[in-house]
N, C-alpha and C positions, 0 to 999 in steps of 0.2 A: 616713827615712819609717818610721812604725810599721807593724809587720806585724800580722796578725790575732792571732797569738799574743801580741804585745805588749799587745793591748787587753784581755786577760783575765789573771787570776791563776790559779795552779794549782788553786785551789779552785773555779774556774768563775765567780767574781765579775767583773762588768764593770768595767773600769778606765775610769771616766767621763772622766777627764782625757785619756787617750789618745784616746778617742772625740772629745772636743772638739777636740783638736789635729789629728786626722786630718780632721775635718769642716771645719776652718779651713785645710787645705792648699790649694795651688793645684789647679785642676780636674784636671789630668793626674796629680796625685800622690795623689788620693783612693784609698782602699782599700775593698774589700768585707770586712766584718767577719764572722768566724765565731767565735761566742762559745762557748768551751769549756764543756762541761757543759750547754749549751742552744743548739741550732742556730740559725744565722741564719735569717731569715724563709724559711719553706718554701713552695715552689710549691703552690698549691691543687690538691687532688685533685678537680678540678671535673668533674662529669658532662659528658662530651662535649667538654671542653676541658682542656687542661693549661695552667694559668696560669703564666707565667714571672715569678717574683719577681726582677725585674731591678734590680740595683744599678748603679752607675756602672761597676764593673769588668766586669760582664756586658755592658753596653752597648758598652764599648770593645772587647770581644772579638767584637762583631758580632751579638750577640743582638738579637732584635726582638720586638715585641708585635703580634699580629694585630689586625685591626679589631674583632673581637668582644670581645677582652679590653680593647682600648684604650677602648671605649665602654661598658664595664660599668655605669657610673653612670647611663646612660639607662634601664636596666631595674631599677635598685636601689630597694628600700624601706628608708629609713634609720630608725634608732632613736636618739634623743638620750639619752645617759646622763650624768646629773650624778653623778659618781663618789662624791662626799661623801654623797649621799642614797640610793645604790642598795643596797649590801649591805656590812655591816661584818664582815669575816672574822676580824680579830684582837681584837675586843672592846674597842676603845678609844673607841667612840662615834662614829666617823667611818667612812663608807663608804670602801672601798679597792679597789685593782686586783685583789687576790686575790678579793675579793667579787664583782667583775664577772666574773672568770674562772669562778667557781663557778656563775654563773647563765647561762652562755652557752647551755646546752641549752634553757633556757626561751625565750630570744630566738630561737633557731633554730626551735623548735617553733611559735612565733608566725608565722614566715614572713619576718621581716626578714632582710636579707642584707648590711647595712652598719651598723656602729655608729659613732656620732659621740660622742666623748668631749669634755665640757666641760673647761676647763683643769685640768691636774694639776701645774702648775709649782709650785715653792716660792713662797710668797706670804704676805703678812700677812692675806690673805683679807678685806680691807675691801670688795672687790667680787667675792667668790666666785671668786678666782683670776684675774680679768682684770687684776689688779694684779700683774704678774710680777716676782719678785725674782731669778729665775735661769732663763734659757731652756733650759738643758741639764740639768735635774734634775727630780726628782719630789718633791712635797711629802711630808714624813714621815708625815702623816696617811694618805696614799694608798698608800705603799709605797716601792719602790725601782725603779731602772732594770731590775733583774732581773725584778721582778714585771711590769713593763711588757712586757718581751720575752716572758715566758711568756704573757701575755694575747694578744699579737700572734700568736704561734705557734698558740695554741688557737683563735683566731678563724679563722685560715687553714685549720686542719685541719677545720673545719666548713663549708668552702666559703663563708665569709663574708669581709667586708672591714672595715677599721677606719680612720677618719679622726679627726683631733684638731684642737682649736682652736690657731690661730697668732694671736698678738696683736702685730702689728708696729708699730702706731701709737704705743703708749705702754708704759711699764713702771711698776712700783711706785716710789715715792720711796725704798724700801729696797733697790733694785737697786744693785749695786756700781758700775755705770756712773754712776748719778745721784749717789751719794755722792762719787765722784771728781770728777764734773763740778762740783758745787757747791763743792767744797773748794779748787779751784785754777783761777782765771780763765784762767791761761796754760797749763794742763795739757792733755795729749792728749785727755782726755775732755770738756773743756768744750763742744766743738762737737758732742758726741753729743746734746745737747738744745737747745731753742730758748730763748734768753735775750734780755732787753731791759731798757733803762732806762725805756722809754716804754710804759706799759700801754694807750695808745691805738692801738698798732700792730695791724694786722689787725682794725680795728674793724668791718669789714663781715661778719665771721664770726658766725654765730648761736651762742647758748648752747644746748646740747642738754639738759642736766639743769637745766631751769629751776626745779625745786622745791628744789634744793640749792645751785646755783652761781650767783653774781651776775656773774662775769667769767670769761673764758678765760685770764686772767693771775693768778698768785699770787706775792706777794712772798716771797722766801726770805732769811732773816736771815743765814745762813751765806754765801751767794753774794753778797749785796748787790745782787741784781737780781730781776726778775720772770721766771718761767718759764711757758711756754705749755702748756696742757692743754685738750683738747676735752671731756674727761669730768670725773671727780672731780679735785679738786686734789691728791689723793694719787696721781694717775696722770699724771706729766709726759710730754709727747709727745717722741718721738725726732726728731732733726733729719736727715731723709732727703736734705737737700742736701749732707750730708757723705758722700763716697764710702765712708768706712770703715764708716759705719752701714749703708749698702746692702750691703756685703760681709758684715758681721756677720750680717744677717738671712738672707742666702743660706746662710751656714754653719750657722745654727740649723736651717734646713730640712734641710740635708744630714745633720745629726746625727740627726734623727728618721727621715728616709727611710732612712738606713743601718740603722736598727733594724727596718725592714720595714713601716712604716706606709704606708697606701695613699693618703694625701693629707691636705689641710688644709681646714678651714673657716676662712677668713681674716677676722678681725674688723676692723670699722671701717675698711675700705679707702679710702673717699673722702678721708680727712683726712691723708694722709701728708705732703703738701707745703703750704707757705703762700706766698701772694703778696699783696702790698699791692694794694688796690683790687679784690680779689675776695672771695668768701665762703669762700675756702680749702677748697673742695670740688671734686672731679672735675677737678683741674688736669691739663694736658697732661703735666707732669712725672711725675705719678702713673702715667699710662698707659705712658709710656716705661719706667719702672722695672718695671711689671708685665710688659711684654713680655720684659724681661731674665729675670725669674723663670720665665716660661713656657718660654723657650728653654732655661734650665738644666734644668727639669723634663723637657722633651722629650728632651734630649740625654743627661742623666745618669740619669733615672729614668722611662723610658717606661712608660705605663700608670698612673702616679700622677696625682692630680687636685688641683685647687684650686677651692673653692667661695667665691664672693664674698658677704660680708655688707655690702651697700650699701643702707641703709634709705631707698630712694628710689623714684620712680615708674619703671615699666617702661622708658620711653624713655631714662631716665637710666642705669638699670642696664644697658641694652643696650650702652652704651659700654664696659662692663667685659668684654664678650666680644671686643672688638676685631674683627679680621678672622679670628677663630678662633685668635688668637695671644696672648690674655690668659687670662681665666678659662675653665675648662671648664663651670662651673655658676654660677648666680646666683639668689639668693632673689627670689621674686615676692611682695613684701609685701602689695600692696593687693588681691589677688584674693579671699582668704577673708573679709575684713571686708565685702565687697560681695556676699556670697552670699545675702543675705536676700531678694532678689527677682531674677527673671530679667533684668529690664531693666538693673539696675546691674551684674550679672554679665556680661551680654553687652557692656555698654559698656566695662568694663575689659579684657575679653578682646580686643575689637576694637582697643583702644588699645595692646595688647601687640605690639611690633614683631617681625618675623621675626628670628631669631638665626642665626649662622653654622652650617653643617653641623658636626656633632660637639659642639655646645654643648647645654645643657639648663637649663630653669628648674627651680627647687626650690620646693616649696610646703609649707606647714605650717598647722595649726590653732592650736596654741599652742606656746610654748617657754619657756625659762627667763627671758625678759624680759617686759616688759609687752606686751599686745596693742596695737601702735602704731596710732594713728589719724592719723598725720601725712599719709598719702596720700589721705584722704577730704576731702570738702568740709566747711566749718564746719557746714552744716545736717545732713549725714550724721553728723558727729561728735557733735553734740548729741543726735540721735536715738539713736545707739548708746550714749552715756553714759546717757541716760534709760532705755533698754531693758535694757541689760546691767550697768550700774554705777550704780544709783540712789543708793547710799550713797557719799558723797564719799570715804570711806576705801578704796573699791574702785578709785579712780582714782590715777594717778601720771603726772607729766609730761603728755604728750599721748596717754595710753593708758589701758589697763585692766589692773590687776594681779590677774587671776583665772585659774583653770584652766578647762578646757573644760566639764566637767560643771556646775559652779556657773554658769558663763557662760550655759549653755543650760537653766537651771532644773532640772537633773538629769533632764531628759526624755530617755529612751532613744531615742525616735523621732527627736528632733532631733539627738542625738549620732550615731546611725547614719547619718542623712542627711548630716551634716557629713563623716563618714568616707567616705561614698560619693563626695562631691564631691572630697575630697582625693585619692582613689585613681583617679579617672577623668578629671579635668581635666588639661590638659597640665602636665607636670613630674614630677620624681621626688619622692615624698612623704616627709615626715619625721614620725615619731610621737614625741611627748614621753613620757618614761618615766612609767608609771602611768596614762596616759590610756586604755590598753587595758582597764583594770579599773574605770575611773570614779573615779579619785582626786580628792578635793576640795582646797580650799586653806585657808589660815589668814591672813586679812587683818589679824590682830592683830600679826603679825610685821613687822619693819622692812622698808621698801622692797619689793624684789621677792622677799624670802625666803619670802613666803607661798605661792609656787608652787614652792618648792624643799624641800619637807618629805620625811621618810624614806619610802622605798618600803614598802608594807604587804604583806608576804609571807604572813602568816597572821593568825589572830585572837588570838594570844597577847598578853598584856599583859606589860610596859608598852610594848614597842617594836615590836609587830606582826611579829616575826621578822626585823627589820632588824638588830638588834644584841643581844648579851647583856650589854652594859655597863650599869652602873647609871644613867649619865647620857649622853645622846647630844647631838649638836651642835644639834639642834632638836627640839621635841616632835612626836610623831606626832599626826596630826589626831584630835581627840576630839569632833568635832561630832556631832549626832544623825544626820545623813544620811551622813556620810563616815568614821565611826570604823572601826577595823579589824575589828570584829565584822560590819559590813555590807559593807565593801569590802576585799578582800584577794585575792592571787593564788591561794592554795590553793583557796578556795571557787569562784573564777571558773573555774579549770581543771576542777573537778569537776562543774560545772553546764553541760550541753551547750547550754543556752539563754542562757548569759551573754553579755555584750558581748564578752568575750575571744574566745569561739568564733565569734561573728558576725564580728568583725573578722578573726580568723584565716582564716575561710572567704573573706572578701573579698580578703584579701592573696593567698592562694593562687590564687584565680581571676584576679586582676590579673596575677600573674606568668605565668600560662598564656597570656595574650593580649598580644602585643607591641604591639598597637594602643594600649594604655594608656600604655606607656612611650615608644614611639618614633613613634606615629602622629600624623597631622595631625588638627586639630579642624575639624569642620563644624558650625556652629551651626544649630539648627532653630528657627525663629521660631514662636511660638504666641500667639494673641490674649489668652490668660489669663496675666498676668504672674506668677502663682504657679506656673506650669508652666515648668520649665527642661528643655530637651532638646538633646542634641548627639550627634554621631557621631564616633567615633575610628576612623581607618582607617590601617592599615599593611600594604602589599602585599595579601595575601589575607585579612587579618584585619580584619573590619568589625564594630564594636560600637556599638549604640544605647543611650544612657543617658537615662532619663526620670525626672524628680524632681518631686514635689509639695511645694512650699515652704510650703504653707498648713496650717492645722489643720482643714481640711474635706476630706471625700472628694472625689476628682475622677476623671473618666473621660475624659481628653483624647484626641482623635483627632490623631495625629501624621502629618503629610504628609512623606514622604521624597523627597529628590531622586531623580530617575529612575535615576541611575546606581547607587544603593544598594538598589534594589528586589531583594528576595531571594526565596527559596522561599516558597510560600504559608503554611507553618507554621514559626514561629520560636519561640525558647525563651529565657526568662530564665535565665541560667546560674547565678544564685544560688539560685533556688527550683525550677528545672526546670518552671516554669509555661509552658504552651503558649499562643501567640497566633497569630491568623490575620491574614495580610496580604491586603488587598483592593486590587487595583490597586497604588497607591503609598501607601496609608494603613494605619495600624494603630491600633486603639483599645486603650488601656492603662488599665484601672481601677486607681486608686491610693488607698490609705487615707491619712489625714493624715500628712504628712512621710515618705511611702513613696517608694520608688525601684525601678527595674528596670534590669538590665544585659542587653540583648537582643542575641543574636548573630545577625547578618544573613548570616553564611556558612551553608552552603558556597557558594562562588562558582560551581562548575560548574552546579548546578541553577539558580542565578539567571541565568546566561548562557543556559542552555537555554530558560528561560521568556522571556527577553528576545528571543531569536532567533525563537521561534515556529516556523514552518515555513520553513527556509532554502530558497533557490532550489536546485533540483535540480542536482547536479554541483558544488556549492560545499562547501568544507571550512571549518569554523569551529573555533577553539580558544581556550580561556581562557588568558590569558598574563600574564606579568609581566616588566617591565623596570624595574630600579631607578631609572634616570634619568627614566623617564616617570612612574612611580608617585609619585615625590617631588615632582612639579610640580602645584600647584594642586588638590590633592585628587583627582587622577586615580586611579581604582580599578582593580582587576584586571578589572573588567567592560569597561574601555575600551581595554585594551592586549593584546598577544599575548605568551604566555609563551615566551620563548626562552632556552634554556640555552646560553650563548655558546660555551663550550668543549666541550660535550657533543654527542652525536649523537641524543639522545632528545628528543622533543617531546611535551608533554602534549596529547592530542587528546580532544575531547569527543564522546561518542556523540550523534548527531543523528537526527531523523526525515527522511524524504524522501531516502533514499540511492539508490544506483544500483540499478536493477531487477536482480533475480537475485542480489543480494548482501545479506547481513544489513545492516539499516539502519545506516549510519554506522560508527563505530569504537568499540572498547572503551573504557569509562569507567574511570578509575583509572590504570592503567599504560599507557604510550603505545607508539607505533610507533617504529621505528628509521629513521634517515636512511640508507638503503642506499647512497646516493651519496656519503656522507661520506669524505673522504680519510683520516679517522681510522680507518675500517674497511678501508682499503686500496684504495678506489676510485681510479681514475685516468683521465685523458683519454688515449685511445689514438690519436686522430687528429682533426684539425679542418681545414676548408678555408680558414679565415681567422681570424687573430688579430693583425690589423695593429696595433691600439692597445694591447691588453692580452690576456694569455694566458688561454686557456680553463681552465687548471688552477686559476685563482683561484675558479672556480665552486664547487669542492668543499671549500674551506677552511672552518674553523669561524667562527662569528660572522657578523655582517652586514658587507658591504663598506664601506670607508671612503674618504673623499675629502677631501684638503686642497688648496685652490687653490695652484698653483705649487709643490706639493711632490710629488716623485716617489717611488714606492714602491721597495722594495729591488731590484726587477727593472729599474728604470730607466723604469717606465711611470707615467703620471699617475693612472690609474684602477685601483682594486682590484676587478677583475671581468673579464669577457670582453667585449671590444669589437672589432668588425670594421670593415673599411674600408667606405666608402659605395659603393653600386652606381650612383650617378648622381644628377644634380640632382633628379630627380623620385622617386627611391628606389622604382622600380617593378620588378616582375617577378622580382626575385632572392630568394635566401634563403641563409643561412649555417647551418652545422650543425657539431656536434662529437659524437664517439663516446665513451661512458663505459663502461668495464669496471667493473662493480660489484665491490667488495672481497669481497662474499659474496652469493650468489644469494638472491633473496627474492621474495615476493608483494608487488607494488607496489600501494598503495591510494590514494595521493594525492601531490600535488606542491606545492612552494612555488617559484615563479619570482619572484625578488626583483630589482627594478630600482633598489634603493636608491642614491641619489646620482646616478643617470643621469636627467637632466632632458630637455633638448632632443635628447640623443643616445641615448635609450633605444630598445630594440627594440619596435616597435608590436604585434607578434603573435608567437606561438610555438606549437609543437606538440611532442609526444613520441612516439617509436616505441620498440618493444621487440624484443629478440632473445633467444632462449634456447638456450644450449649446455650440455650436461650435464657438460662439463669445460672447463678453461681452454684457450682456443684457442692454437695455435701462431702464430708470426709469419706463416707462409704462409697459414694459415686466416684470420687477421685481415685480411690483404690481400684475400682473396677476399670476405670479408664487406663490406668498405668499397669494393671496386672497382666502378666504374660508377655509383656513387651520385651523383656530381656531375652526370652527364648526365641521369639519369632515375631517381629513387628509386622511382617507382611501377612501372616496368617491371623492376626488379631481380629476379633470380631467387632471391635470398636471402629467408629467411623473416622479414623485418622486418614487424612488426604495429603499426598505429596504436593507441596506448593513450590518447592525449589528443589529440582533434581540435584544429584551430587555434582558439586563444583570443586575446582582445584583452588587451594589457598597457597599463598606465598608467605615467606618469613617477614615479620615486622612490617605488615602492610595493611591498609584499609582495602576491603574488597566490596564493590557495590554490585548488586544483582537485582534485576526486576523479577517480581514473582511470576512464575509460569502459570499459575492459576490465581486470578484476582477474585477474592470472595471475602465474606465476613467470617471472622474467626474470634473465638474467645480464649483458645489455648494454642500454644505453639510448642513444637518439640525440635530442639536443635540437636542434630546428630553430627559427630565428628568421627573421621575415619583415619587411622584406627584408634588414635588417642592423641594426647598432646595438649597444647594450650591455646586459648582464645582470650583476648583481653576484654573485648566488648562485643555485644550483639544488639543491633538496632532493627526494629521492624517498622517500616514507615507506611503510613496509610491515613485514612479518614476515620474518625470516631463515629460509630453507629450504635449507640446504646439501645437496648430494648427496654421499653418503659412498662412499668406496672401501673395500670390505671388506678389501682386502689390507693396509691400514694400521691395522686395528683393534687390533692388539696394542701399538701405541704409546701411551704415556701422553699424554693431552691434557687441556686445561681443559674439562671437560664442560659448564660453565656459560657459557662465552664466547659473546657475541652472535654472533660469526662462526661458531660451531659450532651455532647455533640456540637457545642459551639465552635465557630471557626471564623477567623478573620478572612474576609473575602476580597476586600480592596483596601489599599493603604497608599497614602501619598508619599511616604518615605519611611525607610527602616534602616537607616545608615549604620547605626551602632549596634542595634539588637532587634530581634525579630518580634513583630507585634503579637504573635500567638503566645509568646511568653506571658503576656498580660492576662491571659484567661486560663492559665494553668493553675492547678491546685497549689495551696501553700503560699507562704510569703516569699517575696523576692530574696534570693540569696545575696546578690550584690548588684552593682550597677549594670552588669551585663545580662542580668536575669529580669528582663522587662522589655517594654517597647521604648526605644529611644531614637530620636531623629537627629539628622545633621543640624548644626546651628546655622540659622540665617541671621539672627539678631535684628531682623527687620520688624518694626513695630506693627506693620500691617500684614505680617505673615501668619500662616496657620498651617497645621498639619492635621490629618484626619485618618481614622481607622473605621472601616465598616465591618461590623460583626454580625454574622448570621447566627441567630440564637439556636441553640440545640433544641429547645422547646418553645413553641409559641406561647405567649402569655402576656400578662399585664404587669409592668415593672412597678414595684412598690418601694424599692430601696436601691440606691446606687452608692457604691463605695469605691473611692479612687485612692490609690497609694502613690505617694511621691510628689514630684514638684514641677509641673509646668506652671507658668504664671497664671493661666486661666483656662477654663474648659467650657464647652457647650456640648450638650448631649441631645440628640434628636432620635426619634424612632419612626418606623414606617411599617405598614403591613403589606406584604406581597412585594414582588420585584418591581411592580409598577406603581406602588403606593407613594403618596406624597409624604415628604419628611415633615414631622410635627415636633415642635420643640418641647422636650421634657424638662431639661435643666437649662435655663438661660445662662448667658455669659456670667461666670462665677470665678472670682479670684481664689486661688488655692494657696494655702500656706505650705512652706517648704518642709520636706522630710516628715510628712504626717499622712496617716490614713484618714481620709475625711469621708463622712457618710452623709447622704442626703436622703431624707425620708419623705414620701408623698404625704402632703397635708391638704386639708381643706382650706378654702379661702379664709375662713374664720380663724384657723389655727396659724396661718402664715404671719410672720413678722418681717419687718424691714431688715432685721439683722440676720435672718436665716434665708438662704436660697431655697426657693420652693420647687419641689419636684412635682411636675404636673402630670395628671392622669390623661394619657392620650389613647387609652383603650388597648386593644390587642396589638401586639408588636411582633414582627418577625425579624426585623433588622434594626440595629442600633448604630448610629454614627457618632463617634466620640471625636470632637474637634479640640485640639490643644492649641493654645495661643501664647506666644508665637511659635514655639517649638519646645523640644526638651524630652522628658521621659515620664512614663507612668509604669510603675512596677507591677501593679495589679489593677484590674477592672472587674468589679463584681456588680452584676445586674440581677438583683433578686426579685422574685415574684412567684406567683402560683401558675404552674403550667395548665393549659387548657386541655380538657378531654376532647375526644373526637366529636362528641355531640355538641358541646359548647363551641367548638371550633367551627363546625358547620354553620351554626346559627350566626356566629360572628362574621364568617365569610359572606353569608347571604346578605348581611346588612352593610357590607363594606363595598363601596364602589371602586373598581380598579380601572375605570375608563379614563383615558387621557384624550383630550380634545386636540386634534392635530390640524393646523391650518394648512389648507391646500393652496398652492400658488403655482401659477404658470411661469414658464421661463422661456424666453426666445433667444437669449444670447447663446452663441455657439461656443463662446469661451467665457470663463468667469474667473474672478480673483478671490482667493480665500483671505479671510481676516486672520493674519498671522503667517505662519510658515509651514507649507506642506512640501516635502521634498520630492514626492513622486505620486502619480495617480495609481491607485490600487485597482488595476484591471483584474480580469479573471485569473490571468497567470500570476500577477503580482500578489493576489490574495493567498495563493498557495505558499508563498515564500515568506510572508510576514506573520509574526505572532500577534495575537490580540494583546493590546497594552492594558494593564490594569492600573496605570499610574495616574489616571485622571478621567474626566468626562469629556463631553464633546457637544458641539452643535453638528447635526447630521442631516445630510440630504440622502434620500433613498427613493428609488423608482417607485411610482405609485403602483399599488397592487402587490408589491413584493413584501413578504413578511420580514420583520426585523430579525437579524441573526440572533441566535441564542446568546444570552449574556449582554445584549446591547442595552436593554433597559437598566440592567444592574449598573453598567458603566455610567449611565446618565445620572445616577444618584450622587455622583461625586463631582461637583462642579468647581474643583480647584486645580485641575490639571492644566497642561499647556497644549502641546500638539500630540495627537494620538492617531494611531493607525488601527483600523478595525477591518478584518476580513469579512467577506460575506458567506463564509462557509461553503455550502454546495451551490449557491446561487451563481450562475454563470453570466458573464457579459454585463454585469452591473457593478457599480462601485459605491463605496461609502466615502465621502469626503469629510475629514476631520478638520475643523477650523476653529481653534480656540486662540484667543489673543495670547501673545507671549508675555505681555506685561500684566501682572495681577491687578485686578481692580477695574480693568477695561472690559467692556462687553460690546459685541456688535449690536446693531439695531435689530432686535429680535422680532419686531412687528413689520419690518420692511425688508423683503428679500433683496430688492435691488440695492438698497442701502448697504446691506450686508456684503453684497458682491462688490460694489464699488469701493468699499473701504480696504479691499485687499491689496496685495502687492506681488502676487505671483499668478501667472495665467496657467490654467490647466484645462485640458479638453474634457468635456462631459457629453453624454448622449442627450439628444433633444427629447423633449417629452414633458409630461407633468410629473412634478416631484413633490414629495412630502418635504416640508421643512419642520424638523422636530427640534423644538427648543429644549434646553436642558431641563430635567425634572426640577420642580421648585419654581420654575418660571412658567410652567404650564398651569392653566386655570381650568 
């Protein structure tokens, strides 16, 4: 067996023959290649993720690929590169791999994150490389295997991926296999191809290239027989009934996968096998072989993908996904040709079948082939030919050989509309090289070469920056509309209003919203067929797309399904235009061929609006369960958000709360399940657990039940179930005592009877007990003694905190506590008996400290020590309070994880209020954002001080930073700085991603030392007072309405960011205002004034990160804005964000 060293020479050149031999070895003998002088495929340094570039050797050693990495293609934006036409680096007149490498930064800037290479194999190029002469080589025009390896590495270094064409169906007639096959009828290669003496065989198979081929059989003089070909006669089909051919193709795939490629676009897949009496397409044998290929990919190269090119209707392409065990992706050919009106578009989308989980459609506007019209009706084909290809020279076979811009009359509006549909309809989009700048075509060139002309990089003649050669493979377009002086990359990038920048903005917005990549489609019918509207929804991400397909202005009123009704004011994310939602309708004015991408989030406000005035004593929360959200368009408005392995639940602030208590619960960060076993809570006694133990109540997740299947304890039900009190079930009750792992103020309960149907508990109540310390065994016995006989006459101080409530079968029940106070023990009572799956007690941790232990080092941020996340920029995937819970993270959902932005200047942050004030001496971080910065401050108005400067983190590790003196610090170790007493810590991750656990260890301060520290710490902020004479002013950014006295009552305080604030002189800042200022990475925020009447707070942050108003000049701040709002005259404070105050 060849070693990796054997595969390279001492000069670093790849020994291709060794690679071929190794790729052809038996599966368990394959090797992972390390190319000396240029490393084997590097793992991507991906923000928030570390992508494992797994070869077979890695897979056999036990390496795995997580779901996010495995499904990367669902969120990808692909870019199709015809290497020959893209960029010529060596000046021979042909584009090459070095040229593609030199232009990767351009592609990365555009926003695409996967490159698709058209064939680069050695070939006579009669069909632009689809006539393969050698499967394990690179055409000399394009470079070498070393150039390919360099390209792959450079792609991965930019957090991008790369796939390439695989052409298994046929080879060139110049391939060595075919030469040997035709030369010897009895030789080993004869059966590599399909031969016959009878050209009437397989006569039911159609001819695909009807313009050039008259038969699928061609006579070969050397062989003395006919050979089979589905395409050009120069492309004989391989015989996949031969097991040797099947294995040869697997080895071809291994060859390229070992070089680090991320997958294949597999050409002409329906035609691999032939059977008499069929049309020789989509045969069962084809699917059986594809399953073998997928198994090989899964086992040997996890995370790599296959894209099927099957030019057929969706229900036929659906078969190529199998049961999720064939192709990962498949082209959706007919959707874009039908986008000329909403009726045709809706029809084809409705005819598109569901595909298995983990699979994805792929869509495109144009590519290197003709625009096929095989999947439209004859009437539609005639209309499209007349409309888009009136000149017969523009037509080929059953399609149109034109590029996108000429096809759409070079109308920018139509092109942008087409791009909008490509980027927002279901599927991963593919852009064809040059379409982003408006490249034209040359229909005078042969066949499909008219859409394969050189890329126009600048306006220089004669070859538009494509090549310095005197003669190139094909002429640069020289037409009046599309010549290089009018259309080129350099000018497009320099013009902010160009199609390039419009498309770039659309791509970046698409990648911010997972709804477009992974979301379900909900079609919105409209009586005007020139209006197309749809909703894309994925978990908490809900996007409305509205398109005007006509050349006349329209102002359609869109009626939304009730479950998607959002906040009253919504926004087009492309233009930041505001729209008002009235009931469940929205009016969207549209210019000809215009479109809008309207975000219907945030969900919390939408749920609040939908709930109205909840019944007193009830708790409601917005929630998300993947299995529910994935079914039939169920949105976050319809389900409850449960973090299965965590202890934190996202609660929504509501009106109509318990009298004497602030209405409802804090919006943003949630309450803690104080009864969770994960926090150390335990059942200390129960009177009855006949069928199932009470300890199940405190476990994470919802209880489960499988008929006739017993859980690990030998019991049938996962929950607490007691014996029956009698046939009539009257008069009795059962109860259990819970010692909370950490004392806390209990605000609400979840009593869950999940999977208990006829045997559920009909009613329940909760009592509380408070002890300032952990009770001894004897004391506990006193607490619970006598309870069985008469709980109401008990001398112990048990207090009813939830009166008796009614329960239903197999349901979650949410109740607010009738008495909100601090408790150390709870008693759950059920009436008269029955089963409860889970019990949650939500509240805030309030530990009672023992001053004698204050010299010990503790985790000051731990939830059980009273730590709490108070502000967070984003918690899309999992709740930030999970990061400060005890223990190690159980899985990816048990930690703090944000949505992916993948923007190099992006950052997310979490502000933690420490449970104990102290000086932090050690920080431990678990898992894998790319980098982190940690700051601390003392007091709500304190200034942030940097404790840990920007530090790169390694993936999948717990990393510890210890405070050192300057003399101890080294350049190789990030220094944790001493900033003194700290009450709040801000952890900033760059650019995004996840942290499983955050540990902030230090010695807590006693009251005496705390007082001294406070006396020596200045909490004064200097506020510049400025006069203002304008009766109107403009905000910097977007403010949708003025918050007057009445408006303040209707809006919730946002905790998603900070603000620049104006406030009437002499009026105290509202509670929490200063806290909000500590986080200067938000966008537009609303802040109510609480009880202050007739005054307003104007929030004005720029929408674009990195921009700031002129903080020293109020008039400059005002004049930079773009929306006029009325304010009261007078003298105003101008309060800059904290950190910019001196």
